[in-house]
Backbone and ligand atoms as CSV (ligand in chain L), in Angstrom:
chain,resi,resn,atom,element,x,y,z
A,1,MET,N,N,149.767,90.842,81.906
A,1,MET,CA,C,150.481,90.056,81.046
A,1,MET,C,C,151.970,90.219,81.302
A,2,ARG,N,N,152.791,89.065,81.288
A,2,ARG,CA,C,153.958,89.219,81.671
A,2,ARG,C,C,154.976,88.780,80.351
A,3,ALA,N,N,156.188,89.064,80.629
A,3,ALA,CA,C,157.086,88.640,79.515
A,3,ALA,C,C,157.950,87.618,80.077
A,4,ALA,N,N,158.480,86.752,79.211
A,4,ALA,CA,C,159.405,85.624,79.485
A,4,ALA,C,C,160.345,85.529,78.496
A,5,VAL,N,N,161.372,84.879,78.889
A,5,VAL,CA,C,162.520,84.304,77.999
A,5,VAL,C,C,162.408,82.757,77.956
A,6,PHE,N,N,162.030,82.487,76.508
A,6,PHE,CA,C,162.089,80.777,76.300
A,6,PHE,C,C,163.580,80.589,76.014
A,7,LEU,N,N,163.994,79.560,76.659
A,7,LEU,CA,C,165.405,78.991,76.415
A,7,LEU,C,C,165.497,77.704,75.840
A,8,GLU,N,N,166.310,77.391,74.735
A,8,GLU,CA,C,166.624,76.303,74.321
A,8,GLU,C,C,167.435,75.466,75.296
A,9,ARG,N,N,167.309,74.306,75.569
A,9,ARG,CA,C,167.990,73.581,76.568
A,9,ARG,C,C,169.422,73.164,76.090
A,10,ASP,N,N,169.657,72.203,75.206
A,10,ASP,CA,C,170.787,71.665,74.726
A,10,ASP,C,C,171.807,72.621,74.268
A,11,GLY,N,N,172.665,73.038,74.667
A,11,GLY,CA,C,173.720,74.024,74.120
A,11,GLY,C,C,173.597,75.335,74.629
A,12,ILE,N,N,172.608,75.585,75.342
A,12,ILE,CA,C,172.316,76.748,76.142
A,12,ILE,C,C,172.357,76.564,77.493
A,13,LEU,N,N,171.448,75.718,78.098
A,13,LEU,CA,C,171.310,75.631,79.453
A,13,LEU,C,C,172.192,74.456,79.896
A,14,ASN,N,N,172.562,73.444,79.076
A,14,ASN,CA,C,173.514,72.349,79.458
A,14,ASN,C,C,174.475,72.358,78.325
A,15,LEU,N,N,175.613,71.445,78.719
A,15,LEU,CA,C,176.603,71.553,77.700
A,15,LEU,C,C,176.144,70.471,76.666
A,16,ALA,N,N,176.361,70.665,75.170
A,16,ALA,CA,C,176.309,69.724,74.186
A,16,ALA,C,C,176.924,70.270,73.119
A,17,PRO,N,N,178.171,69.429,73.047
A,17,PRO,CA,C,179.250,69.960,72.163
A,17,PRO,C,C,178.582,69.793,70.522
A,18,VAL,N,N,179.135,70.629,69.740
A,18,VAL,CA,C,178.846,70.545,68.423
A,18,VAL,C,C,179.786,70.127,67.399
A,19,GLN,N,N,179.696,69.140,66.777
A,19,GLN,CA,C,180.754,68.766,65.776
A,19,GLN,C,C,180.114,68.775,64.547
A,20,GLY,N,N,180.779,69.658,63.459
A,20,GLY,CA,C,180.046,69.738,62.020
A,20,GLY,C,C,178.666,70.515,62.441
A,21,ARG,N,N,177.673,69.699,61.980
A,21,ARG,CA,C,176.118,70.262,62.452
A,21,ARG,C,C,175.407,69.498,63.204
A,22,ASN,N,N,176.381,68.537,63.866
A,22,ASN,CA,C,175.606,67.436,64.814
A,22,ASN,C,C,175.901,68.028,66.304
A,23,GLN,N,N,175.059,68.057,67.108
A,23,GLN,CA,C,175.041,68.274,68.402
A,23,GLN,C,C,175.016,67.121,69.297
A,24,SER,N,N,175.878,66.875,70.277
A,24,SER,CA,C,175.952,65.538,70.942
A,24,SER,C,C,175.097,65.889,72.369
A,25,VAL,N,N,173.977,65.270,72.348
A,25,VAL,CA,C,173.018,65.344,73.352
A,25,VAL,C,C,173.059,64.497,74.578
A,26,PRO,N,N,173.030,64.896,75.745
A,26,PRO,CA,C,173.045,63.742,76.776
A,26,PRO,C,C,171.957,62.797,76.835
A,27,ARG,N,N,172.266,61.573,77.130
A,27,ARG,CA,C,171.351,60.498,77.027
A,27,ARG,C,C,171.160,59.912,78.444
A,28,ALA,N,N,171.885,60.572,79.372
A,28,ALA,CA,C,171.599,59.992,80.986
A,28,ALA,C,C,171.912,61.088,81.809
A,29,LEU,N,N,171.512,61.014,82.898
A,29,LEU,CA,C,171.725,61.991,84.060
A,29,LEU,C,C,173.438,62.286,84.391
A,30,SER,N,N,173.962,61.072,84.185
A,30,SER,CA,C,175.611,61.032,84.309
A,30,SER,C,C,176.232,61.769,83.363
A,31,ASP,N,N,175.713,62.147,82.308
A,31,ASP,CA,C,176.206,62.793,80.840
A,31,ASP,C,C,175.612,64.265,81.334
A,32,PHE,N,N,174.827,64.496,81.947
A,32,PHE,CA,C,174.146,65.842,82.068
A,32,PHE,C,C,174.967,66.887,82.704
A,33,GLN,N,N,175.494,67.986,82.018
A,33,GLN,CA,C,176.269,69.033,82.569
A,33,GLN,C,C,175.655,70.523,82.532
A,34,ILE,N,N,175.284,71.006,83.598
A,34,ILE,CA,C,174.786,72.302,83.426
A,34,ILE,C,C,175.741,73.294,82.844
A,35,ASN,N,N,175.393,74.279,82.094
A,35,ASN,CA,C,176.304,75.370,81.289
A,35,ASN,C,C,176.342,76.424,82.632
A,36,ARG,N,N,177.525,76.409,83.110
A,36,ARG,CA,C,177.784,77.403,84.015
A,36,ARG,C,C,177.861,78.736,83.632
A,37,ALA,N,N,178.111,79.161,82.406
A,37,ALA,CA,C,177.967,80.335,81.702
A,37,ALA,C,C,176.610,80.943,81.553
A,38,VAL,N,N,175.732,80.247,81.756
A,38,VAL,CA,C,174.399,80.738,81.754
A,38,VAL,C,C,173.882,81.356,83.012
A,39,LEU,N,N,174.399,80.879,84.272
A,39,LEU,CA,C,173.920,81.150,85.546
A,39,LEU,C,C,173.782,82.771,85.701
A,40,ALA,N,N,175.041,83.440,85.335
A,40,ALA,CA,C,174.793,85.015,85.724
A,40,ALA,C,C,173.730,85.739,84.793
A,41,PRO,N,N,173.946,85.365,83.245
A,41,PRO,CA,C,172.788,85.962,82.680
A,41,PRO,C,C,171.457,85.913,83.022
A,42,LEU,N,N,171.212,84.472,83.324
A,42,LEU,CA,C,169.832,84.202,83.807
A,42,LEU,C,C,169.428,84.994,85.050
A,43,ASN,N,N,170.330,85.230,85.913
A,43,ASN,CA,C,170.165,85.939,87.348
A,43,ASN,C,C,169.667,87.262,86.778
A,44,LEU,N,N,170.352,87.898,85.596
A,44,LEU,CA,C,170.061,89.461,85.410
A,44,LEU,C,C,168.660,89.512,84.698
A,45,LEU,N,N,168.408,88.407,84.005
A,45,LEU,CA,C,167.063,88.181,83.512
A,45,LEU,C,C,165.919,88.209,84.326
A,46,ARG,N,N,166.271,87.340,85.169
A,46,ARG,CA,C,165.280,87.041,86.548
A,46,ARG,C,C,165.122,88.295,87.210
A,47,GLU,N,N,165.953,89.224,87.437
A,47,GLU,CA,C,165.871,90.388,88.228
A,47,GLU,C,C,165.079,91.195,87.534
A,48,ALA,N,N,165.129,91.320,86.290
A,48,ALA,CA,C,164.338,92.245,85.681
A,48,ALA,C,C,163.009,91.885,85.242
A,49,GLY,N,N,162.616,90.841,85.997
A,49,GLY,CA,C,161.226,90.631,86.168
A,49,GLY,C,C,160.602,89.733,84.981
A,50,LEU,N,N,161.700,88.879,84.142
A,50,LEU,CA,C,161.277,88.324,83.080
A,50,LEU,C,C,161.347,86.692,83.621
A,51,LEU,N,N,160.351,85.959,83.129
A,51,LEU,CA,C,160.167,84.581,83.550
A,51,LEU,C,C,160.936,83.752,82.555
A,52,LEU,N,N,161.657,82.748,83.227
A,52,LEU,CA,C,162.538,81.895,82.517
A,52,LEU,C,C,161.827,80.714,82.238
A,53,ILE,N,N,161.701,80.135,80.875
A,53,ILE,CA,C,160.974,79.143,80.512
A,53,ILE,C,C,161.910,78.232,79.672
A,54,ALA,N,N,162.217,77.104,79.882
A,54,ALA,CA,C,162.759,76.244,78.899
A,54,ALA,C,C,161.845,75.312,77.989
A,55,VAL,N,N,162.356,75.401,76.671
A,55,VAL,CA,C,161.246,74.776,75.671
A,55,VAL,C,C,162.211,73.767,74.824
A,56,THR,N,N,162.064,72.479,74.969
A,56,THR,CA,C,162.845,71.677,74.542
A,56,THR,C,C,162.333,70.324,73.637
A,57,ASN,N,N,162.961,70.151,72.272
A,57,ASN,CA,C,162.750,68.844,71.697
A,57,ASN,C,C,163.658,67.622,72.222
A,58,GLN,N,N,163.015,66.783,72.555
A,58,GLN,CA,C,163.837,65.496,72.999
A,58,GLN,C,C,163.194,64.265,72.314
A,59,PRO,N,N,163.508,64.228,70.981
A,59,PRO,CA,C,162.921,62.986,70.285
A,59,PRO,C,C,163.666,61.915,70.577
A,60,GLY,N,N,164.704,61.777,71.597
A,60,GLY,CA,C,165.276,60.393,71.753
A,60,GLY,C,C,164.203,59.542,72.532
A,61,VAL,N,N,163.424,60.150,73.098
A,61,VAL,CA,C,162.141,59.384,73.892
A,61,VAL,C,C,161.432,58.596,72.786
A,62,SER,N,N,160.987,59.213,71.934
A,62,SER,CA,C,160.185,58.569,70.822
A,62,SER,C,C,160.994,57.654,70.073
A,63,ARG,N,N,162.287,57.941,69.865
A,63,ARG,CA,C,163.218,57.082,68.707
A,63,ARG,C,C,163.788,55.938,69.903
A,64,GLY,N,N,163.659,56.001,71.019
A,64,GLY,CA,C,163.942,54.993,71.803
A,64,GLY,C,C,165.520,54.755,72.450
A,65,TYR,N,N,166.147,55.915,72.315
A,65,TYR,CA,C,167.352,55.797,72.952
A,65,TYR,C,C,167.745,56.793,74.026
A,66,LEU,N,N,166.470,57.312,74.621
A,66,LEU,CA,C,166.447,58.158,75.883
A,66,LEU,C,C,165.517,57.854,76.701
A,67,SER,N,N,165.483,57.469,77.929
A,67,SER,CA,C,164.662,57.029,78.904
A,67,SER,C,C,163.853,58.228,79.623
A,68,ARG,N,N,162.549,58.042,79.608
A,68,ARG,CA,C,161.857,59.277,80.188
A,68,ARG,C,C,162.384,59.551,81.638
A,69,ARG,N,N,162.672,58.276,82.185
A,69,ARG,CA,C,162.913,58.650,83.646
A,69,ARG,C,C,164.446,59.424,83.791
A,70,GLU,N,N,165.340,59.113,82.860
A,70,GLU,CA,C,166.476,59.702,82.991
A,70,GLU,C,C,166.333,61.295,82.479
A,71,LEU,N,N,165.556,61.442,81.496
A,71,LEU,CA,C,165.114,62.918,81.214
A,71,LEU,C,C,164.523,63.678,82.255
A,72,ASP,N,N,163.732,63.045,82.919
A,72,ASP,CA,C,162.916,63.664,84.086
A,72,ASP,C,C,163.856,63.975,85.176
A,73,LEU,N,N,164.899,63.044,85.227
A,73,LEU,CA,C,165.898,63.393,86.360
A,73,LEU,C,C,166.742,64.565,86.012
A,74,MET,N,N,167.062,64.784,84.672
A,74,MET,CA,C,167.980,65.818,84.167
A,74,MET,C,C,167.170,66.993,84.463
A,75,HIS,N,N,165.747,67.087,84.288
A,75,HIS,CA,C,165.232,68.340,84.244
A,75,HIS,C,C,164.767,68.782,85.523
A,76,LEU,N,N,164.748,67.755,86.702
A,76,LEU,CA,C,164.836,68.192,87.928
A,76,LEU,C,C,166.049,69.009,88.367
A,77,GLN,N,N,167.295,68.614,87.898
A,77,GLN,CA,C,168.475,69.153,88.187
A,77,GLN,C,C,168.424,70.819,87.407
A,78,LEU,N,N,167.932,70.726,86.322
A,78,LEU,CA,C,168.005,71.946,85.518
A,78,LEU,C,C,166.983,72.890,86.209
A,79,MET,N,N,165.993,72.576,86.562
A,79,MET,CA,C,164.936,73.519,87.314
A,79,MET,C,C,165.640,73.965,88.366
A,80,LYS,N,N,165.989,73.050,89.224
A,80,LYS,CA,C,166.510,73.518,90.658
A,80,LYS,C,C,167.761,74.276,90.559
A,81,GLN,N,N,168.748,73.741,89.751
A,81,GLN,CA,C,169.969,74.514,89.737
A,81,GLN,C,C,169.816,75.825,89.039
A,82,LEU,N,N,168.990,76.044,88.041
A,82,LEU,CA,C,168.808,77.380,87.351
A,82,LEU,C,C,167.809,78.259,87.736
A,83,LYS,N,N,166.930,77.537,88.561
A,83,LYS,CA,C,165.847,78.341,89.227
A,83,LYS,C,C,164.942,78.704,88.136
A,84,LEU,N,N,164.502,77.787,87.194
A,84,LEU,CA,C,163.656,78.300,86.055
A,84,LEU,C,C,162.030,78.294,86.537
A,85,ASP,N,N,161.340,78.981,85.907
A,85,ASP,CA,C,159.953,79.038,86.110
A,85,ASP,C,C,159.342,77.677,85.800
A,86,ASP,N,N,159.709,77.309,84.596
A,86,ASP,CA,C,158.888,76.131,84.056
A,86,ASP,C,C,159.643,75.717,82.834
A,87,LEU,N,N,159.230,74.361,82.391
A,87,LEU,CA,C,159.872,73.576,81.475
A,87,LEU,C,C,158.904,72.897,80.454
A,88,PHE,N,N,158.985,73.211,79.169
A,88,PHE,CA,C,157.939,72.470,78.327
A,88,PHE,C,C,158.818,71.600,77.318
A,89,MET,N,N,158.390,70.304,77.068
A,89,MET,CA,C,159.050,69.405,76.113
A,89,MET,C,C,158.285,68.746,75.176
A,90,CYS,N,N,158.928,68.488,74.189
A,90,CYS,CA,C,158.267,67.702,73.084
A,90,CYS,C,C,159.170,66.466,72.872
A,91,THR,N,N,158.616,65.320,73.084
A,91,THR,CA,C,159.415,64.043,73.124
A,91,THR,C,C,158.990,63.276,71.923
A,92,HIS,N,N,158.570,63.720,70.991
A,92,HIS,CA,C,158.120,63.091,69.663
A,92,HIS,C,C,159.336,63.124,68.576
A,93,ASP,N,N,159.097,62.398,67.599
A,93,ASP,CA,C,159.983,62.252,66.535
A,93,ASP,C,C,159.193,63.124,65.310
A,94,GLU,N,N,159.975,63.415,64.188
A,94,GLU,CA,C,159.284,63.957,62.932
A,94,GLU,C,C,158.070,63.256,62.632
A,95,MET,N,N,158.313,62.061,62.623
A,95,MET,CA,C,157.464,61.159,61.901
A,95,MET,C,C,156.083,60.830,62.875
A,96,ASP,N,N,156.140,61.665,64.241
A,96,ASP,CA,C,154.837,61.547,64.925
A,96,ASP,C,C,153.927,62.719,64.532
A,97,CYS,N,N,154.406,63.492,63.764
A,97,CYS,CA,C,153.466,64.697,63.305
A,97,CYS,C,C,152.504,65.308,64.535
A,98,CYS,N,N,153.421,65.864,65.425
A,98,CYS,CA,C,152.780,66.389,66.407
A,98,CYS,C,C,152.637,67.874,66.177
A,99,ASN,N,N,152.041,68.881,66.865
A,99,ASN,CA,C,152.336,70.042,66.831
A,99,ASN,C,C,152.998,70.929,67.942
A,100,CYS,N,N,153.906,70.112,68.559
A,100,CYS,CA,C,154.595,70.446,69.764
A,100,CYS,C,C,156.234,70.582,69.341
A,101,ARG,N,N,156.647,69.794,68.391
A,101,ARG,CA,C,158.001,69.638,68.199
A,101,ARG,C,C,158.426,71.026,67.296
A,102,LYS,N,N,159.285,71.746,67.918
A,102,LYS,CA,C,159.952,73.000,67.288
A,102,LYS,C,C,160.561,72.697,65.991
A,103,PRO,N,N,160.325,73.401,65.004
A,103,PRO,CA,C,159.911,75.019,65.007
A,103,PRO,C,C,158.391,74.982,65.072
A,104,ASP,N,N,157.413,73.875,65.201
A,104,ASP,CA,C,156.059,74.243,65.517
A,104,ASP,C,C,156.079,75.073,66.979
A,105,ILE,N,N,154.847,75.544,67.063
A,105,ILE,CA,C,154.730,76.395,68.316
A,105,ILE,C,C,153.759,76.099,69.270
A,106,GLY,N,N,153.498,74.721,69.435
A,106,GLY,CA,C,152.594,74.301,70.305
A,106,GLY,C,C,153.002,74.536,71.713
A,107,LEU,N,N,154.228,74.384,71.989
A,107,LEU,CA,C,154.750,74.305,73.465
A,107,LEU,C,C,154.799,75.931,74.051
A,108,PHE,N,N,155.004,76.666,72.948
A,108,PHE,CA,C,155.148,78.129,73.301
A,108,PHE,C,C,153.862,78.552,73.638
A,109,ARG,N,N,152.867,78.116,72.743
A,109,ARG,CA,C,151.428,78.577,72.900
A,109,ARG,C,C,150.877,78.169,74.437
A,110,GLU,N,N,151.335,76.943,74.608
A,110,GLU,CA,C,150.796,76.211,75.810
A,110,GLU,C,C,151.576,77.094,77.267
A,111,ALA,N,N,152.728,77.380,77.075
A,111,ALA,CA,C,153.549,78.276,78.134
A,111,ALA,C,C,152.872,79.793,78.189
A,112,ALA,N,N,152.492,80.202,76.812
A,112,ALA,CA,C,151.873,81.532,77.000
A,112,ALA,C,C,150.454,81.578,77.672
A,113,PHE,N,N,149.813,80.401,77.286
A,113,PHE,CA,C,148.268,80.367,78.171
A,113,PHE,C,C,148.431,80.250,79.451
A,114,LYS,N,N,149.535,79.349,79.953
A,114,LYS,CA,C,149.702,78.871,81.449
A,114,LYS,C,C,150.121,80.222,82.192
A,115,HIS,N,N,151.219,80.974,81.673
A,115,HIS,CA,C,151.780,81.938,82.354
A,115,HIS,C,C,151.201,83.239,82.050
A,116,LYS,N,N,150.058,83.386,81.055
A,116,LYS,CA,C,149.644,84.683,80.592
A,116,LYS,C,C,150.598,85.522,80.193
A,117,LEU,N,N,151.263,85.081,79.188
A,117,LEU,CA,C,152.411,85.762,78.513
A,117,LEU,C,C,151.909,86.550,77.380
A,118,ASP,N,N,152.505,87.913,77.339
A,118,ASP,CA,C,152.412,88.919,75.945
A,118,ASP,C,C,153.566,88.352,75.074
A,119,LEU,N,N,153.259,87.713,74.074
A,119,LEU,CA,C,154.346,87.074,73.493
A,119,LEU,C,C,155.158,88.224,72.582
A,120,ASP,N,N,154.391,89.374,72.255
A,120,ASP,CA,C,155.229,90.488,71.532
A,120,ASP,C,C,156.292,90.889,72.276
A,121,ARG,N,N,156.240,90.802,73.750
A,121,ARG,CA,C,157.298,91.075,74.582
A,121,ARG,C,C,158.315,89.930,75.129
A,122,CYS,N,N,158.107,88.905,74.276
A,122,CYS,CA,C,158.885,87.667,74.828
A,122,CYS,C,C,160.169,87.356,74.146
A,123,PHE,N,N,161.061,86.670,74.421
A,123,PHE,CA,C,162.497,86.561,73.741
A,123,PHE,C,C,162.660,84.960,73.696
A,124,VAL,N,N,163.456,84.629,72.711
A,124,VAL,CA,C,163.743,83.166,72.509
A,124,VAL,C,C,165.240,83.303,72.433
A,125,ILE,N,N,165.855,82.373,73.431
A,125,ILE,CA,C,167.348,82.416,73.283
A,125,ILE,C,C,167.890,80.784,72.893
A,126,SER,N,N,168.609,80.729,71.708
A,126,SER,CA,C,168.811,79.506,71.289
A,126,SER,C,C,170.084,79.455,70.504
A,127,ASP,N,N,170.721,78.403,70.035
A,127,ASP,CA,C,171.659,78.196,69.094
A,127,ASP,C,C,171.227,77.701,67.689
A,128,LYS,N,N,169.991,77.475,67.837
A,128,LYS,CA,C,169.283,76.862,66.438
A,128,LYS,C,C,168.476,77.443,65.618
A,129,ALA,N,N,168.339,77.191,64.440
A,129,ALA,CA,C,167.621,77.966,63.416
A,129,ALA,C,C,165.956,77.600,63.710
A,130,ALA,N,N,165.795,76.312,64.114
A,130,ALA,CA,C,164.308,76.014,64.554
A,130,ALA,C,C,163.639,76.982,65.663
A,131,ASP,N,N,164.415,77.300,66.368
A,131,ASP,CA,C,163.947,78.198,67.431
A,131,ASP,C,C,163.797,79.585,66.927
A,132,ALA,N,N,164.706,79.966,66.228
A,132,ALA,CA,C,164.361,81.251,65.613
A,132,ALA,C,C,163.212,81.312,64.726
A,133,GLN,N,N,163.099,80.152,64.120
A,133,GLN,CA,C,161.723,80.165,63.170
A,133,GLN,C,C,160.465,80.142,63.963
A,134,ALA,N,N,160.417,79.436,65.314
A,134,ALA,CA,C,159.514,79.361,65.997
A,134,ALA,C,C,159.101,80.949,66.647
A,135,ALA,N,N,160.300,81.508,66.855
A,135,ALA,CA,C,160.132,82.982,67.471
A,135,ALA,C,C,159.469,83.772,66.378
A,136,HIS,N,N,159.845,83.644,65.171
A,136,HIS,CA,C,159.300,84.656,64.063
A,136,HIS,C,C,157.767,84.222,63.973
A,137,SER,N,N,157.401,82.942,64.086
A,137,SER,CA,C,155.881,82.479,63.910
A,137,SER,C,C,155.148,83.356,64.964
A,138,LEU,N,N,155.936,83.375,66.244
A,138,LEU,CA,C,155.126,83.680,67.583
A,138,LEU,C,C,155.115,85.232,67.591
A,139,GLY,N,N,156.099,85.954,66.772
A,139,GLY,CA,C,156.227,87.462,67.013
A,139,GLY,C,C,157.250,87.754,68.362
A,140,CYS,N,N,158.023,86.842,68.670
A,140,CYS,CA,C,158.931,87.029,69.861
A,140,CYS,C,C,160.247,87.385,69.068
A,141,ILE,N,N,161.092,88.049,69.701
A,141,ILE,CA,C,162.501,88.466,69.349
A,141,ILE,C,C,163.428,87.058,69.748
A,142,SER,N,N,164.057,86.761,68.434
A,142,SER,CA,C,164.992,85.615,68.523
A,142,SER,C,C,166.507,86.253,68.715
A,143,LEU,N,N,167.220,85.661,69.671
A,143,LEU,CA,C,168.572,85.881,69.743
A,143,LEU,C,C,169.254,84.653,69.857
A,144,LEU,N,N,170.251,84.548,68.982
A,144,LEU,CA,C,171.227,83.270,68.655
A,144,LEU,C,C,172.353,83.485,69.392
A,145,VAL,N,N,172.971,82.267,69.840
A,145,VAL,CA,C,174.209,82.376,70.375
A,145,VAL,C,C,175.136,81.769,69.005
A,146,GLN,N,N,176.318,82.691,68.641
A,146,GLN,CA,C,176.723,82.119,67.345
A,146,GLN,C,C,177.238,80.642,67.330
A,147,SER,N,N,176.907,79.974,66.311
A,147,SER,CA,C,177.136,78.428,66.270
A,147,SER,C,C,176.809,77.888,64.905
A,148,PRO,N,N,177.503,76.968,64.508
A,148,PRO,CA,C,177.280,76.155,62.986
A,148,PRO,C,C,175.807,75.705,63.015
A,149,LEU,N,N,174.926,75.793,64.127
A,149,LEU,CA,C,173.480,75.277,64.026
A,149,LEU,C,C,172.542,76.575,63.615
A,150,ASN,N,N,173.242,77.791,63.691
A,150,ASN,CA,C,172.276,78.894,63.298
A,150,ASN,C,C,171.391,78.798,62.103
A,151,GLY,N,N,172.095,78.440,61.000
A,151,GLY,CA,C,171.230,78.199,59.882
A,151,GLY,C,C,171.206,79.533,59.038
A,152,ASP,N,N,170.307,79.662,58.045
A,152,ASP,CA,C,170.484,81.070,57.352
A,152,ASP,C,C,168.982,81.561,57.212
A,153,GLY,N,N,167.899,80.934,58.120
A,153,GLY,CA,C,166.605,81.428,57.887
A,153,GLY,C,C,166.663,82.772,58.988
A,154,HIS,N,N,165.477,83.287,59.271
A,154,HIS,CA,C,165.204,84.626,59.718
A,154,HIS,C,C,165.795,84.368,61.429
A,155,HIS,N,N,166.368,85.446,61.758
A,155,HIS,CA,C,166.627,85.719,63.097
A,155,HIS,C,C,166.815,87.248,63.558
A,156,ASP,N,N,166.510,87.436,64.560
A,156,ASP,CA,C,166.693,89.004,65.070
A,156,ASP,C,C,168.092,89.300,65.423
A,157,CYS,N,N,168.946,88.461,65.854
A,157,CYS,CA,C,170.419,88.997,66.129
A,157,CYS,C,C,170.924,87.572,66.704
A,158,ILE,N,N,172.381,87.590,66.202
A,158,ILE,CA,C,173.322,86.486,66.604
A,158,ILE,C,C,174.373,87.244,67.249
A,159,LEU,N,N,174.675,86.823,68.429
A,159,LEU,CA,C,175.732,87.480,69.202
A,159,LEU,C,C,176.663,86.300,69.922
A,160,PRO,N,N,177.973,86.630,70.210
A,160,PRO,CA,C,179.029,85.746,70.342
A,160,PRO,C,C,178.696,84.988,71.706
A,161,ASP,N,N,177.870,85.341,72.753
A,161,ASP,CA,C,177.856,84.598,73.884
A,161,ASP,C,C,176.395,85.081,74.820
A,162,LEU,N,N,176.217,84.362,75.699
A,162,LEU,CA,C,174.932,84.523,76.557
A,162,LEU,C,C,174.991,85.802,77.275
A,163,ASP,N,N,176.118,86.375,77.784
A,163,ASP,CA,C,176.236,87.681,78.342
A,163,ASP,C,C,175.788,88.777,77.530
A,164,SER,N,N,176.245,88.813,76.537
A,164,SER,CA,C,175.879,89.833,75.490
A,164,SER,C,C,174.334,89.547,75.016
A,165,ILE,N,N,173.826,88.323,74.925
A,165,ILE,CA,C,172.521,88.404,74.519
A,165,ILE,C,C,171.649,88.833,75.799
A,166,ALA,N,N,172.037,88.680,76.952
A,166,ALA,CA,C,171.172,88.942,78.154
A,166,ALA,C,C,171.392,90.540,78.087
A,167,GLN,N,N,172.448,91.075,78.108
A,167,GLN,CA,C,172.644,92.704,77.831
A,167,GLN,C,C,171.587,93.258,76.693
A,168,ARG,N,N,171.493,92.590,75.670
A,168,ARG,CA,C,170.684,93.016,74.657
A,168,ARG,C,C,168.991,93.117,74.973
A,169,ILE,N,N,168.712,91.804,75.529
A,169,ILE,CA,C,167.497,91.717,76.203
A,169,ILE,C,C,166.903,92.586,77.033
A,170,LEU,N,N,167.954,92.911,78.134
A,170,LEU,CA,C,167.601,93.964,79.109
A,170,LEU,C,C,167.299,95.307,78.485
A,171,ARG,N,N,168.067,95.592,77.577
A,171,ARG,CA,C,167.951,96.951,76.708
A,171,ARG,C,C,166.405,97.110,76.203
A,172,ILE,N,N,166.242,95.919,75.369
A,172,ILE,CA,C,164.948,95.992,74.557
A,172,ILE,C,C,163.887,95.858,75.579
A,173,HIS,N,N,163.892,94.982,76.625
A,173,HIS,CA,C,162.878,94.989,77.671
A,173,HIS,C,C,162.672,96.240,78.435
A,174,ALA,N,N,163.590,97.002,78.806
A,174,ALA,CA,C,163.511,98.360,79.302
A,174,ALA,C,C,162.846,99.378,78.601
A,175,GLN,N,N,163.181,99.291,77.253
A,175,GLN,CA,C,162.780,100.235,76.136
A,175,GLN,C,C,161.093,99.998,76.149
A,176,ALA,N,N,160.951,98.724,76.049
A,176,ALA,CA,C,159.526,98.335,75.758
A,176,ALA,C,C,158.378,98.761,77.099
A,177,LYS,N,N,159.180,98.550,78.188
A,177,LYS,CA,C,158.547,98.989,79.478
A,177,LYS,C,C,158.273,100.564,79.476
A,178,SER,N,N,159.316,101.266,79.227
A,178,SER,CA,C,159.076,102.876,79.016
A,178,SER,C,C,158.240,103.061,78.057
A,179,GLY,N,N,158.188,102.370,76.931
A,179,GLY,CA,C,157.086,102.838,75.867
A,179,GLY,C,C,155.860,102.483,76.441
A,180,TYR,N,N,155.483,101.451,77.209
A,180,TYR,CA,C,154.251,101.166,77.639
A,180,TYR,C,C,153.824,102.232,78.767
A,181,MET,N,N,154.894,102.752,79.594
A,181,MET,CA,C,154.603,103.668,80.662
A,181,MET,C,C,154.204,105.039,80.061
A,182,ALA,N,N,154.870,105.429,78.672
A,182,ALA,CA,C,154.576,106.734,78.224
A,182,ALA,C,C,153.097,106.686,77.633
A,183,HIS,N,N,152.836,105.508,77.036
A,183,HIS,CA,C,151.373,105.426,76.596
A,183,HIS,C,C,150.379,105.270,77.566
A,184,ALA,N,N,150.624,104.718,78.802
A,184,ALA,CA,C,149.803,104.757,79.950
A,184,ALA,C,C,149.634,106.219,80.555
A,185,VAL,N,N,150.758,107.074,80.472
A,185,VAL,CA,C,150.736,108.347,81.065
A,185,VAL,C,C,149.909,109.196,80.094
A,186,ALA,N,N,150.018,109.107,78.777
A,186,ALA,CA,C,149.345,109.787,77.594
A,186,ALA,C,C,147.889,109.536,77.634
A,187,ALA,N,N,147.411,108.112,78.113
A,187,ALA,CA,C,146.040,107.894,78.325
A,187,ALA,C,C,145.566,108.434,79.476
L,1,ZN,ZN,ZN,155.569,66.844,69.910
């Protein structure tokens, strides 16, 4: 069983400016800009043996203002430039009543099944309350980048930037690993 870091897309992996409580999300490849600040933290997490998996809600497809083709082009860029292991998305709107739109956990369950993940040792990085809520339902640790979108629901920690989040994850991951090893030695 492996451990993974689940990554929100908009505002974490690509730039998506927040005004008030609204986030402006790219609608075309030409508007899509990778967040360069995420490169170094992702490298550290990958080197520690963690899988990197993007999990994103893209309701614009169902609502009709985002073409699936543009979305696929953005995601090709994302996978290639950030060397992600996988990407899961929900293209539904609230009205579609699916079980994959976060904070529902359908996409995370699918990822866990496909990559044989131990969810107790997985992490969720986001700026949004919905992801912290999903993490809580799954038993993953949630780490939010400080933002007006954090909400006031359950989360494990809020940190100022992605570098401090990566450091926190590396510490917890190393402790969990040594814990497992001590257990294995005792057995
Ligand atoms: Zn869905």
